[in-house]
C-alpha positions in Angstrom: 24.4 14.9 -55.5 28.0 15.8 -55.8 27.4 15.1 -52.0 27.4 11.0 -52.8 30.0 11.0 -55.2 32.3 12.7 -52.4 31.5 10.9 -49.6 31.8 8.0 -52.2 35.6 9.2 -52.7 36.2 10.3 -48.5 34.7 6.6 -47.6 34.4 4.1 -49.7 37.9 2.1 -49.3 36.7 2.4 -45.7 33.8 0.1 -46.6 30.7 2.6 -47.9 29.1 1.6 -50.6 25.9 4.2 -52.0 23.3 2.9 -54.0 20.7 5.1 -55.5 17.1 3.9 -56.2 14.6 4.9 -58.4 12.0 3.5 -59.9 10.9 5.2 -63.7 12.6 4.2 -66.9 15.9 3.3 -67.7 16.3 6.2 -70.1 15.1 8.4 -66.4 18.1 6.4 -64.9 21.0 7.3 -67.6 20.1 10.6 -68.3 19.6 11.2 -64.7 23.6 10.1 -64.1 24.5 12.2 -67.0 23.3 15.2 -66.0 24.2 14.8 -62.1 28.0 13.4 -63.1 25.9 10.2 -60.0 29.7 7.7 -59.3 27.4 5.6 -58.0 25.4 2.0 -59.1 21.7 2.6 -59.3 18.8 0.3 -58.4 15.2 0.3 -61.0 12.6 -1.2 -58.9 8.9 -0.8 -58.5 8.8 1.8 -55.3 8.8 -1.8 -52.9 11.2 0.6 -51.4 10.4 3.2 -50.3 7.5 1.9 -48.9 9.2 -0.4 -47.0 11.4 3.0 -45.9 8.6 4.4 -45.1 9.9 7.3 -47.6 7.6 10.6 -47.6 10.1 13.2 -49.7 12.9 12.9 -52.6 15.1 13.0 -51.8 15.9 10.6 -49.8 18.7 8.6 -48.1 18.8 6.0 -45.3 22.3 4.8 -44.0 22.6 1.5 -43.2 25.2 0.0 -40.3 26.9 -3.3 -40.7 23.9 -4.8 -38.1 22.1 -4.6 -40.8 19.1 -1.7 -39.5 18.9 1.3 -40.9 20.2 4.1 -38.5 19.6 7.3 -39.9 17.3 8.6 -42.9 16.4 11.8 -43.7 17.5 14.2 -46.8 20.7 13.0 -48.6 22.3 16.5 -47.9 21.8 16.5 -44.5 23.7 13.0 -43.6 27.1 14.3 -41.1 29.8 13.0 -41.4 30.3 11.8 -38.1 27.8 9.4 -38.5 29.0 7.9 -41.4 32.5 7.6 -39.6 30.9 6.1 -36.3 29.4 3.4 -38.0 32.4 2.3 -40.2 33.7 2.3 -36.9 31.9 -0.7 -36.3 32.2 -2.3 -39.3 34.4 -4.9 -40.3 36.1 -5.6 -43.5 37.8 -8.8 -45.1 41.8 -7.4 -45.8 43.3 -8.3 -49.2 44.7 -11.5 -49.5 47.8 -12.6 -49.8 48.6 -15.3 -52.8 49.1 -17.6 -50.2 44.7 -17.4 -49.6 43.6 -17.5 -53.4 41.8 -20.4 -52.2 40.4 -19.0 -49.2 39.7 -15.6 -51.7 38.2 -18.4 -53.8 35.9 -19.4 -51.2 34.5 -16.2 -50.3 33.2 -14.8 -53.7 31.3 -18.2 -53.7 29.8 -18.0 -49.7 31.4 -20.9 -48.8 32.1 -19.2 -45.1 33.4 -22.9 -44.0 35.0 -24.2 -46.3 37.1 -20.8 -46.4 37.1 -20.8 -42.5 38.9 -24.3 -42.0 41.7 -23.4 -44.8 42.5 -20.3 -43.4 42.1 -21.8 -39.7 44.9 -24.1 -40.8 47.6 -20.4 -42.4 47.0 -19.3 -39.0 50.1 -21.3 -38.7 51.9 -20.3 -41.7 55.6 -19.6 -41.9 54.9 -16.0 -43.3 53.4 -13.2 -40.4 51.5 -11.8 -43.5 49.6 -14.9 -44.4 49.3 -15.5 -40.3 47.5 -12.2 -40.1 45.1 -12.5 -42.6 44.0 -15.8 -41.8 43.0 -14.9 -38.4 41.0 -11.6 -40.2 38.8 -13.9 -41.8 38.2 -16.1 -39.1 37.1 -13.4 -37.3 35.4 -12.3 -39.9 34.1 -15.7 -40.7 33.0 -15.8 -36.9 31.9 -12.2 -36.7 29.3 -11.9 -39.9 27.8 -15.5 -38.7 26.9 -14.3 -35.6 25.6 -11.3 -36.3 23.3 -12.5 -39.3 21.8 -15.1 -37.0 20.8 -11.0 -34.7 19.5 -9.6 -37.6 17.4 -12.7 -38.6 15.7 -12.8 -35.0 15.1 -9.4 -35.5 13.6 -9.5 -38.6 11.7 -12.2 -37.0 11.0 -10.5 -33.6 8.8 -7.1 -36.3 7.1 -9.8 -38.5 9.4 -10.4 -41.2 9.3 -13.7 -41.3 10.5 -14.0 -45.1 13.3 -11.8 -44.3 14.4 -14.1 -41.5 13.9 -16.7 -43.5 16.3 -15.6 -46.2 19.3 -14.6 -43.4 19.3 -18.1 -41.5 18.8 -19.8 -44.5 22.0 -17.7 -45.7 24.3 -19.1 -42.5 22.8 -22.6 -42.6 24.4 -22.7 -46.3 27.3 -20.9 -46.2 28.7 -22.1 -42.5 27.4 -26.1 -43.7 29.0 -28.4 -41.6 29.1 -25.9 -38.4 26.7 -26.2 -35.4 25.9 -23.4 -36.4 24.8 -23.6 -39.6 22.2 -26.4 -37.3 21.0 -24.1 -35.1 19.9 -22.0 -38.4 18.7 -25.0 -40.4 16.7 -25.4 -37.7 14.9 -22.0 -36.3 14.1 -21.6 -40.8 12.3 -24.6 -40.0 10.8 -23.2 -37.5 9.9 -20.5 -39.4 8.4 -22.9 -42.2 6.0 -24.5 -39.5 4.4 -22.0 -38.7 1.7 -21.4 -40.8 0.7 -17.6 -40.8 4.7 -16.7 -40.7 5.5 -20.0 -43.6 2.8 -18.3 -45.7 4.8 -15.3 -45.5 7.9 -17.5 -46.6 5.6 -19.4 -49.4 3.9 -15.5 -50.6 8.4 -14.3 -50.5 9.7 -16.4 -52.4 7.1 -16.4 -55.3 6.6 -12.8 -55.6 10.3 -12.8 -57.4 8.7 -15.6 -59.2 5.3 -13.1 -60.3 8.3 -10.4 -61.3 10.0 -12.3 -64.1 6.0 -13.3 -65.2 4.1 -9.7 -65.3 8.0 -7.8 -66.5 7.2 -6.5 -70.5 3.3 -7.1 -70.3 0.6 -4.9 -70.8 -1.7 -4.3 -67.6 -4.4 -6.4 -68.5 -1.8 -9.3 -69.2 -0.1 -8.9 -65.8 -3.5 -8.6 -64.1 -4.6 -12.3 -64.5 -1.1 -13.2 -63.1 -1.2 -10.6 -60.2 -4.9 -11.4 -59.4 -4.9 -15.2 -57.8 -1.6 -14.5 -56.5 -2.9 -11.7 -54.3 -5.7 -13.9 -53.7 -3.4 -16.5 -52.3 -1.3 -14.6 -49.7 -3.3 -11.2 -49.1 -2.3 -10.0 -45.0 1.1 -11.2 -45.7 3.8 -8.1 -47.0 4.5 -9.3 -50.3 0.6 -10.3 -50.6 -0.1 -6.2 -50.0 2.1 -4.8 -52.1 0.9 -7.1 -55.3 -2.2 -6.0 -53.8 -1.2 -1.9 -54.6 0.8 -3.6 -58.0 -3.0 -4.6 -58.6 -4.7 -1.5 -57.9 -1.8 0.5 -60.2 -2.9 -2.5 -63.1 -6.5 -2.2 -62.7 -6.5 1.9 -63.0 -3.8 0.9 -66.6 -5.7 -1.5 -67.9 -9.1 1.1 -68.3 
């Protein structure tokens, strides 16, 4: 995993984020981090990532570009710097904000992008040129993020990922409230909800996280009693099918 540490050191400032994903226990992951000296965070989950990305061998990596799409996947040792650099050239990062834009920074941290944009737009007339430059960069980033998020949502919808599309539209509708793009996003989110099939997939996605919370730490037999009705109601949706696979594993463990 030293190669990934090297990539982190080389490209972190340009926006590269490395995240390890595992389905082992916390103790096992901590031991792995200690042994390999990994300098990046890990997510411990139920194996959904492996299924979603079609991973059939370990180790495996996926490079996600600024658009939110997978642009490369394979053995992490074979990931070339040129591929990473090509994507980083397309990325847009927020500038370091001067103290005069501290209020803008607070809004950005809270994903209040409409408010941040309004303040940054006014700051474009600031007497300090550095503040002007930073403010213009913030406005450009906010506009880029809304457009790219909407485009990503549309692609997710085309690929049958209604829940992911809905989440993206909801993000824009909330973060850009008061702007025209927020109204467009809200309308698209509602249209997805009204579609019988997509609405069911969205409902399944919203309730899946709650299901996982409810069964955390429970015995297989107890978890079965909560997973079974969820599968019965949402089978055929992406999250329902994930729960169905989980149900099969729980049934084996409960025997």
